[in-house]
C-alpha positions as CSV (number, residue, x, y, z in Angstrom):
1,M,0.0,0.0,0.0
2,S,1.4,3.4,-0.9
3,Y,2.4,5.8,1.9
4,L,-0.3,8.4,2.9
5,V,1.1,11.7,4.1
6,L,0.2,12.9,7.6
7,A,-1.9,15.8,6.3
8,R,-4.3,13.4,4.6
9,K,-4.0,10.6,7.1
10,W,-5.0,12.8,10.0
11,R,-7.5,15.0,8.1
12,P,-10.4,16.0,10.4
13,Q,-13.5,13.8,9.9
14,L,-15.9,15.4,12.3
15,F,-16.8,19.0,13.3
16,D,-15.1,18.5,16.6
17,D,-11.9,17.7,14.8
18,L,-11.7,21.2,13.3
19,I,-8.9,22.7,15.4
20,G,-9.3,26.5,16.0
21,Q,-12.5,26.9,13.9
22,E,-15.0,26.3,16.7
23,H,-17.1,29.4,15.5
24,V,-17.5,27.7,12.1
25,S,-18.3,24.2,13.2
26,Q,-20.8,25.4,15.9
27,T,-22.7,27.6,13.4
28,L,-22.9,24.8,10.9
29,K,-24.1,22.3,13.5
30,N,-26.8,24.7,14.7
31,A,-28.0,25.2,11.1
32,I,-28.4,21.5,10.7
33,L,-30.2,21.0,14.0
34,A,-32.6,23.9,13.2
35,D,-33.1,22.8,9.6
36,R,-31.9,26.2,8.3
37,V,-29.2,25.1,5.9
38,H,-28.5,27.7,3.3
39,H,-27.9,26.7,-0.3
40,A,-24.5,28.5,-0.7
41,F,-21.6,28.9,1.6
42,L,-18.3,30.7,1.2
43,F,-15.3,29.5,3.3
44,T,-12.4,32.0,3.4
45,G,-9.1,32.0,5.2
46,A,-5.4,31.3,4.9
47,R,-4.1,28.0,3.4
48,G,-4.2,24.9,5.5
49,V,-6.6,26.0,8.2
50,G,-9.4,23.5,7.3
51,K,-11.6,25.1,4.6
52,T,-11.8,22.0,2.4
53,S,-11.9,19.6,5.3
54,A,-14.9,21.6,6.8
55,A,-16.6,21.4,3.4
56,R,-16.2,17.6,3.3
57,I,-17.4,17.2,6.9
58,F,-20.5,19.4,6.1
59,A,-21.2,17.3,3.0
60,K,-21.0,14.1,5.0
61,A,-23.3,15.6,7.7
62,L,-25.9,16.4,5.0
63,N,-25.7,13.2,3.1
64,C,-25.1,10.7,5.9
65,Q,-27.7,7.9,5.9
66,D,-28.4,8.8,9.5
67,G,-28.7,12.5,8.7
68,P,-28.8,15.3,8.3
69,T,-26.8,15.0,11.5
70,T,-24.1,17.0,13.3
71,E,-22.1,13.8,13.8
72,P,-21.8,11.8,10.5
73,C,-21.3,8.1,11.2
74,G,-18.3,7.8,8.8
75,T,-19.2,4.2,8.0
76,C,-22.1,4.4,5.6
77,P,-21.3,4.3,1.8
78,S,-21.9,8.1,1.5
79,C,-19.5,9.0,4.3
80,V,-16.9,6.6,3.1
81,E,-17.0,7.9,-0.5
82,I,-16.9,11.6,0.6
83,A,-14.0,10.9,2.9
84,A,-12.1,9.3,0.0
85,G,-13.0,12.2,-2.3
86,Q,-15.1,9.8,-4.5
87,G,-18.7,10.8,-3.7
88,I,-21.0,10.3,-6.6
89,D,-23.2,13.2,-5.6
90,V,-20.4,15.4,-4.2
91,F,-18.4,17.2,-6.8
92,E,-15.0,18.7,-5.8
93,I,-14.0,21.2,-8.5
94,D,-10.7,23.0,-8.7
95,G,-11.5,26.6,-9.6
96,A,-7.9,27.1,-10.9
97,S,-8.3,24.4,-13.5
98,N,-11.9,25.0,-14.5
99,T,-12.0,28.8,-15.0
100,G,-14.0,29.1,-18.2
101,V,-17.7,29.7,-18.8
102,D,-18.0,26.3,-20.5
103,D,-17.1,24.5,-17.3
104,I,-19.8,26.4,-15.4
105,R,-22.3,25.7,-18.1
106,E,-21.6,22.0,-17.8
107,L,-22.1,22.3,-14.0
108,R,-25.5,24.0,-14.6
109,E,-26.5,21.1,-16.9
110,N,-25.5,18.6,-14.2
111,I,-27.3,20.4,-11.4
112,R,-30.7,20.0,-13.0
113,Y,-30.7,16.2,-12.3
114,L,-31.6,14.7,-9.0
115,P,-28.8,13.1,-6.9
116,S,-28.1,9.4,-7.7
117,K,-28.4,8.0,-4.2
118,S,-27.8,10.8,-1.8
119,R,-29.9,13.4,-0.2
120,Y,-28.2,16.4,-1.9
121,K,-26.0,17.2,-4.8
122,I,-23.1,19.2,-3.3
123,F,-20.7,21.2,-5.3
124,I,-17.4,22.1,-3.6
125,I,-15.4,24.6,-5.7
126,D,-11.9,25.3,-4.3
127,E,-10.0,28.5,-5.1
128,V,-13.3,29.9,-6.5
129,H,-11.7,33.3,-7.0
130,M,-9.8,31.9,-10.0
131,L,-13.1,31.7,-12.0
132,S,-13.4,34.2,-14.9
133,I,-16.0,37.0,-14.9
134,N,-18.0,35.2,-17.5
135,A,-18.0,32.0,-15.4
136,F,-19.2,34.0,-12.4
137,N,-22.0,35.5,-14.5
138,A,-23.0,32.1,-15.7
139,L,-23.1,30.9,-12.1
140,L,-25.1,33.9,-10.8
141,K,-28.6,32.7,-11.8
142,T,-28.1,29.3,-10.4
143,L,-27.0,30.7,-7.1
144,E,-30.0,33.0,-7.0
145,E,-32.6,30.3,-7.7
146,P,-31.0,26.8,-7.1
147,P,-32.9,23.6,-7.1
148,E,-33.8,22.2,-3.6
149,H,-31.5,19.2,-4.0
150,A,-28.3,21.4,-4.6
151,K,-25.9,22.9,-2.2
152,F,-22.8,25.0,-3.0
153,I,-19.6,25.3,-0.9
154,F,-17.0,27.7,-2.2
155,A,-13.5,28.0,-0.7
156,T,-11.0,30.7,-1.3
157,T,-7.9,32.4,0.2
158,E,-8.7,35.7,-1.6
159,P,-12.4,36.7,-1.1
160,H,-11.8,40.2,-2.3
161,K,-11.5,38.9,-5.9
162,I,-15.0,37.5,-5.9
163,P,-17.7,39.7,-7.4
164,V,-20.0,41.2,-4.8
165,T,-23.0,39.7,-6.7
166,I,-21.7,36.3,-5.7
167,L,-20.8,37.3,-2.2
168,S,-24.3,38.6,-1.5
169,R,-25.8,35.2,-2.3
170,C,-23.6,33.2,0.1
171,Q,-23.2,32.7,3.8
172,R,-19.6,33.7,4.5
173,F,-17.4,31.9,7.1
174,D,-14.0,33.3,7.9
175,F,-11.5,30.7,9.0
176,R,-8.9,31.9,11.5
177,K,-5.2,31.0,11.6
178,I,-4.6,28.3,14.2
179,S,-2.5,29.2,17.2
180,T,0.8,27.6,17.8
181,V,-0.3,26.0,21.0
182,Q,-3.3,24.3,19.3
183,V,-1.1,23.1,16.4
184,A,1.5,21.8,18.8
185,D,-1.2,19.9,20.7
186,R,-2.5,18.3,17.5
187,L,1.0,17.4,16.5
188,R,1.6,15.8,19.9
189,Y,-1.5,13.6,19.3
190,I,-0.2,12.6,15.9
191,V,3.4,11.7,16.9
192,D,2.0,9.7,19.9
193,Q,-0.1,7.7,17.5
194,E,2.8,7.4,15.0
195,K,5.2,6.3,17.8
196,V,7.6,9.1,17.2
197,E,9.6,10.6,20.0
198,I,10.0,14.4,19.9
199,S,10.2,17.0,22.6
200,D,7.5,19.6,23.3
201,Q,10.0,22.3,22.3
202,G,10.6,20.6,19.0
203,L,6.9,20.4,18.3
204,A,6.6,24.1,19.2
205,M,9.3,24.9,16.6
206,I,7.4,22.8,13.9
207,A,4.1,24.5,14.9
208,R,5.7,27.9,14.7
209,S,7.1,27.2,11.3
210,G,3.6,26.5,10.0
211,G,2.6,30.1,10.5
212,G,-0.9,29.3,11.6
213,S,-1.5,26.5,9.0
214,M,-2.2,23.0,10.3
215,R,-1.4,21.5,6.9
216,D,2.0,23.2,6.6
217,A,2.9,22.1,10.1
218,Q,1.9,18.5,9.3
219,S,3.9,18.6,6.1
220,T,7.0,19.8,8.0
221,L,6.5,17.1,10.6
222,D,6.4,14.6,7.7
223,Q,9.8,16.0,6.5
224,V,11.3,15.9,10.0
225,I,10.3,12.2,10.5
226,A,11.7,11.3,7.1
227,F,15.0,13.0,8.1
228,C,15.3,11.9,11.7
229,G,13.3,8.7,11.9
230,D,11.4,7.8,15.1
231,Q,13.9,9.7,17.3
232,V,13.8,13.4,16.6
233,S,16.4,15.6,18.5
234,D,16.1,19.3,18.9
235,A,19.6,19.8,17.3
236,D,18.6,17.9,14.1
237,L,15.3,19.7,14.0
238,Q,17.0,23.1,14.2
239,S,19.4,22.1,11.5
240,L,16.6,20.9,9.2
241,L,14.5,24.0,9.7
242,G,17.4,26.5,9.6
243,L,16.5,27.8,13.0
244,V,18.9,29.3,15.6
245,D,19.2,27.5,18.9
246,R,17.0,29.2,21.5
247,R,19.8,29.2,24.0
248,L,21.8,31.2,21.5
249,L,19.0,33.7,21.2
250,L,18.6,34.1,24.9
251,D,22.4,34.6,25.2
252,T,22.1,37.4,22.7
253,L,19.5,39.3,24.7
254,E,21.3,38.7,28.0
255,A,24.6,40.1,26.5
256,V,22.7,43.2,25.2
257,Q,21.1,43.8,28.6
258,E,24.4,43.3,30.4
259,R,26.1,45.7,27.9
260,D,28.8,43.1,27.2
261,A,30.1,43.9,23.7
262,R,32.6,41.0,23.9
263,R,29.9,38.5,24.6
264,V,27.8,40.0,21.8
265,L,30.6,39.4,19.3
266,S,31.0,35.9,20.6
267,V,27.4,35.1,20.0
268,I,27.6,36.4,16.4
269,A,30.6,34.3,15.8
270,R,28.7,31.2,17.0
271,V,25.8,32.0,14.7
272,D,28.3,32.3,11.8
273,E,30.0,29.1,12.7
274,H,26.8,27.1,12.7
275,G,26.0,28.5,9.2
276,H,22.7,30.2,10.2
277,S,21.2,33.0,8.1
278,F,21.8,36.3,9.8
279,R,18.4,37.5,8.5
280,Q,16.7,34.5,10.0
281,F,18.6,35.1,13.2
282,C,17.4,38.8,13.3
283,R,13.8,37.7,12.7
284,Q,14.0,35.3,15.7
285,V,15.5,38.0,17.9
286,V,12.6,40.3,16.8
287,E,10.1,37.6,17.8
288,L,11.7,37.2,21.3
289,V,11.8,41.0,21.9
290,R,8.2,41.2,20.8
291,S,7.4,38.4,23.3
292,M,9.1,40.4,26.1
293,V,7.0,43.4,25.2
294,V,3.8,41.4,25.5
295,I,5.0,39.9,28.8
296,K,5.5,43.4,30.2
297,V,2.1,44.8,29.2
298,V,-0.2,41.7,29.6
299,E,-0.9,39.7,32.8
300,Q,-1.6,36.5,30.9
301,P,0.7,36.6,27.9
302,G,0.3,33.0,26.9
303,E,-2.9,33.8,25.0
304,L,-1.2,36.3,22.8
305,L,2.2,34.5,22.3
306,D,3.1,31.5,20.2
307,A,5.2,30.1,23.0
308,G,4.9,27.3,25.5
309,E,5.1,27.7,29.3
310,T,8.8,26.8,29.4
311,E,9.6,29.5,26.9
312,L,7.6,32.0,28.8
313,Q,9.4,31.2,32.1
314,E,12.7,31.8,30.3
315,L,11.7,35.2,29.0
316,K,10.0,36.6,32.1
317,P,13.2,37.3,34.0
318,L,14.7,39.0,31.0
319,A,11.6,41.2,30.5
320,Q,11.6,42.3,34.1
321,Q,15.1,43.7,33.8
322,V,14.4,46.1,30.9
323,Q,12.1,49.1,30.5
324,L,9.3,49.0,27.9
325,E,10.7,52.1,26.1
326,D,14.0,50.3,25.6
327,L,12.3,47.3,24.1
328,Q,10.4,49.5,21.7
329,R,13.6,51.2,20.6
330,M,15.3,47.7,20.2
331,L,12.4,46.6,18.0
332,T,12.6,49.6,15.8
333,L,16.4,49.1,15.1
334,L,16.0,45.3,14.7
335,I,13.2,45.6,12.2
336,K,15.1,48.2,10.2
337,T,18.2,46.0,10.2
338,E,16.3,42.9,9.1
339,A,15.3,44.7,5.9
340,E,18.8,45.9,5.4
341,L,20.2,42.4,5.7
342,A,18.3,41.3,2.6
343,Q,20.7,43.5,0.4
344,S,23.8,43.7,2.6
345,N,27.1,42.4,1.3
346,Y,28.4,42.2,4.9
347,P,25.5,40.6,6.9
348,R,27.8,39.5,9.8
349,L,29.2,43.0,10.2
350,T,25.7,44.6,9.9
351,M,24.4,42.3,12.7
352,E,27.5,42.9,14.9
353,M,27.2,46.7,14.6
354,L,23.5,46.5,15.4
355,L,23.9,44.4,18.6
356,I,26.9,46.5,19.8
357,R,24.7,49.6,19.3
358,L,21.9,48.0,21.3
359,A,24.4,47.0,24.0
360,Q,25.7,50.5,24.3
361,M,22.4,52.3,24.0
362,P,21.7,54.4,27.1
363,P,18.7,53.3,29.1
364,G,15.5,55.3,28.6
365,Q,13.6,57.1,31.3
366,E,9.9,56.5,31.9
367,V,7.8,59.6,31.4
368,S,6.5,59.4,34.9
369,V,10.0,59.6,36.3
370,L,10.9,62.6,34.2
371,I,7.7,64.4,35.3
372,R,8.5,63.7,38.9
373,K,12.0,65.2,38.4
374,L,10.5,68.3,36.8
375,E,8.1,68.7,39.7
376,L,11.1,68.4,42.1
377,L,13.0,71.0,40.1
378,E,10.0,73.4,40.3
379,Q,9.8,72.9,44.0
380,R,13.5,73.6,44.5
381,L,13.4,76.7,42.3
382,A,10.3,78.0,44.0
383,G,12.3,78.6,47.2
384,T,15.4,80.0,45.4
385,P,15.3,83.7,44.6
386,L,16.5,84.5,41.1
387,P,19.9,86.1,41.0
388,P,20.0,89.8,40.0
389,S,20.6,90.5,36.4
390,P,24.2,91.5,35.6
391,P,24.6,95.2,34.8
392,A,24.4,95.9,31.1
393,E,27.8,96.5,29.5
394,S,28.1,99.9,27.9
395,P,28.8,99.7,24.2
396,R,32.5,100.2,23.3
397,P,32.9,103.8,22.0
398,E,33.7,103.9,18.4
399,P,36.6,105.9,17.2
400,A,35.9,109.2,15.4
401,R,35.9,108.8,11.7
402,A,35.0,110.9,8.7
403,V,31.7,109.9,7.2
404,S,30.8,111.2,3.8
405,P,27.1,111.9,3.4
406,P,25.2,110.7,0.3
407,P,25.4,113.0,-2.7
408,P,22.5,115.4,-3.2
409,S,19.9,114.4,-5.8
410,G,20.1,117.5,-7.9
411,G,23.6,118.3,-8.8
412,G,27.1,117.1,-9.5
413,A,28.7,119.1,-6.7
414,Q,31.2,117.3,-4.6
415,P,29.8,116.2,-1.2
416,K,30.9,118.1,1.9
417,K,33.1,116.1,4.1
418,V,32.8,115.9,7.8
419,E,36.2,116.8,9.0
420,A,37.8,114.5,11.6
421,P,40.3,115.9,14.1
422,P,43.7,116.2,12.5
423,L,45.9,113.2,13.1
424,E,49.6,113.5,13.9
425,A,52.0,111.8,11.6
426,S,52.9,109.4,14.3
427,A,49.4,108.5,15.4
428,D,48.0,105.0,15.0
429,C,45.2,104.7,12.4
430,D,41.7,103.2,12.9
431,W,42.2,100.1,10.7
432,A,38.9,98.5,11.7
433,G,37.1,101.8,10.9
434,L,38.8,102.1,7.6
435,V,37.9,98.6,6.6
436,D,34.2,99.1,7.5
437,F,34.2,102.4,5.6
438,V,35.7,100.8,2.5
439,K,33.2,97.9,2.7
440,S,30.3,100.3,2.9
441,R,31.5,101.8,-0.4
442,R,33.1,98.8,-2.2
443,V,31.9,95.5,-0.7
444,R,34.3,93.3,-2.6
445,I,37.4,95.3,-1.8
446,G,36.4,95.6,1.8
447,S,36.1,91.8,2.0
448,F,39.6,91.6,0.8
449,L,40.9,94.0,3.4
450,E,39.2,92.0,6.2
451,H,41.7,89.2,5.4
452,G,44.6,91.7,5.4
453,R,47.1,92.3,8.2
454,L,48.2,95.8,9.1
455,V,52.1,95.7,9.0
456,S,52.6,99.5,9.4
457,N,50.0,101.9,10.7
458,Q,51.9,105.2,10.9
459,L,50.0,107.7,8.9
460,P,50.2,108.9,6.3
461,H,51.8,105.6,5.3
462,L,49.9,102.3,5.5
463,K,51.4,98.9,4.7
464,V,49.0,95.9,4.5
465,A,49.9,92.3,3.9
466,L,47.3,90.2,2.1
467,P,47.1,86.4,1.7
468,V,48.5,85.2,-1.5
469,S,45.1,84.2,-2.9
470,F,43.8,87.7,-2.4
471,Y,47.0,89.6,-3.2
472,G,46.9,88.2,-6.8
473,L,43.4,89.6,-7.3
474,I,44.3,93.2,-6.5
475,D,45.2,95.2,-9.6
476,R,46.4,98.8,-9.9
477,E,43.0,100.3,-10.3
478,M,41.7,98.6,-7.1
479,K,44.8,99.8,-5.2
480,E,44.1,103.3,-6.3
481,D,40.5,103.0,-5.2
482,I,41.6,101.8,-1.7
483,Q,44.0,104.6,-1.4
484,Q,41.4,107.2,-2.4
485,L,38.9,105.8,0.1
486,A,41.5,105.9,2.8
487,T,42.3,109.5,2.0
488,E,38.6,110.3,2.2
489,F,38.3,108.4,5.5
490,F,41.2,110.1,7.2
491,S,40.7,113.5,5.5
492,R,44.4,113.6,4.5
493,P,46.6,112.1,1.8
494,V,47.4,108.4,2.5
495,K,50.0,106.3,0.8
496,L,49.0,102.7,0.6
497,D,51.5,99.8,0.2
498,L,50.1,96.3,-0.5
499,V,52.4,93.3,0.0
500,S,52.0,89.5,0.0
501,L,51.5,87.8,3.3
502,S,54.1,85.1,2.4
503,D,56.9,87.6,2.9
504,N,55.4,89.0,6.2
505,Q,54.6,85.9,8.3
506,S,55.1,87.8,11.6
507,A,52.3,90.4,10.8
508,P,49.5,90.8,13.4
509,P,46.2,88.9,13.0
510,S,43.6,90.0,10.5
511,L,40.3,91.5,11.5
512,L,38.4,88.2,10.8
513,E,40.9,86.3,13.1
514,E,40.5,88.9,15.9
515,R,36.7,88.7,15.7
516,K,36.7,84.9,15.8
517,L,39.0,85.0,18.8
518,Q,36.7,87.5,20.6
519,E,33.6,85.3,19.8
520,S,35.4,82.3,21.2
521,D,36.2,84.2,24.4
522,R,32.6,85.4,24.6
523,E,31.3,81.8,24.3
524,K,33.6,80.6,27.1
525,R,32.4,83.4,29.4
526,L,28.8,82.7,28.5
527,K,29.2,78.9,29.3
528,S,31.0,79.7,32.5
529,D,28.3,82.1,33.6
530,A,25.6,79.5,32.6
531,V,27.2,76.6,34.5
532,E,27.5,78.7,37.7
533,H,23.9,79.8,37.5
534,P,21.8,78.4,40.5
535,M,19.0,77.2,38.3
536,V,21.3,75.4,35.9
537,K,23.1,73.8,38.8
538,A,19.8,72.5,40.2
539,A,18.8,71.1,36.9
540,I,22.1,69.3,36.4
541,D,21.9,67.9,39.9
542,I,18.4,66.5,39.5
543,F,18.7,65.2,36.0
544,E,22.3,64.1,36.4
545,G,23.2,65.8,33.2
546,E,25.9,68.2,31.8
547,V,26.0,71.4,29.8
548,D,26.7,70.5,26.2
549,R,26.6,74.0,24.7
550,V,25.3,77.5,25.3
551,Q,23.2,79.4,22.8
552,P,23.5,83.2,23.2
553,I,20.2,85.1,22.8
554,D,21.6,88.7,23.3
555,K,23.1,89.5,19.9
556,G,24.4,92.8,21.3
557,F,26.6,91.2,23.9
558,V,30.3,91.4,23.3
């Protein structure tokens, strides 16, 4: 006799065998007991959750020789034929292979005839969303006014592709994904019957790999038994499924919480040595962190987690040692890295950098703690009088300079100059004032002079050293303009000598350098004054912080 796979051998034969779909089985049983069986049903849900099995059980319940009954006998000819998929009056049609209108027309011709030996003619159309629009239109009239002896059961994973005209004529049942615990319990029953030894943790791994599908989990179990035989070890199971040892995952989280970067790198090395996919490893870490979040916010997390009691007991101590905000930040970084690993040329390095970042991430503070610290700060400041404001510094007097008023609008007469006090030949000149005056008249030339250094300032002779990059840009005409503006500023003839800075390295600093130095000294004084302020000291003491930088708000302060 040929081998029968576990998914077919242990297919549900009664409504009570439908794991995780109690809402469907109970409704169908009530409809049979009340004799209110609709003529068309739509079963929707993910793959492998029991849609076709429920359709067969319902067909047996309607056509059983003891029925209609909620518990088909399973031994009468009708039950046996339906269980084997060979019922004469039960037609199982693959919607993906019979998509055309001609197939539906043939079905309509067949439906007119009475069943051969059963109570109803039942049409089970799997993947009904694959039918064409014309096929649906051909089926529409039959669904609207079907013969009394006909029943339709449609199954699909994509109900949104079915026309609303069809949906409105069917009773819809949404099949849920089956929880990991329920799948593992069913697998335990199967392996006990098959005389296969496997741990509860191993069954949980198989159930989790099914993703809520009983059929997928049973197919995986078939593969595991074929690989391992009657003795299935957790190590062999992890190797076959490509999963990371749970102890290794727990070590990862412990290393991150202990801020042990060396241990983090050791864990990554072990993952690489075992040949695990770093993307799969990251996904499993995400699942564990998500489980820790659920443990922290829910009193009974077992109902929301695909984890056994042993796994929960391992995670609870880890969850208690970390704040919820830190777990949320970890999840954000892990999910982002999982997407990056799909295209990374250096997956090990990417994972190492992530875990090191998580290990060195400063702990977050709960909002309630921060609010309490703010309240404490307010209480302390309420009893501390504000220090008197420092006296405003009087602006530094500007040196006298000759300012030329704008020319009158009407004529070409020369503007009258405001005479500055006569300067002695040995007096120092106001270099900063001259530069500002030149810049007000000729912006480009004034910008050049800001980078210049005053080598000799004994009027009427001025000697200015310019950087090489600017010295090469000054032509004779520009030099004459500067000399004329200087003469106008000082109200006396001035002789200007421009030289290259490369030959005058010992020249004093330029105006720009002096201003930068003054601004730096100002920032130091501002920071010193801010750190010594009583309010700032109190805030640093309460929040255990430090002053990073000081932003001046009084632009006139020098």
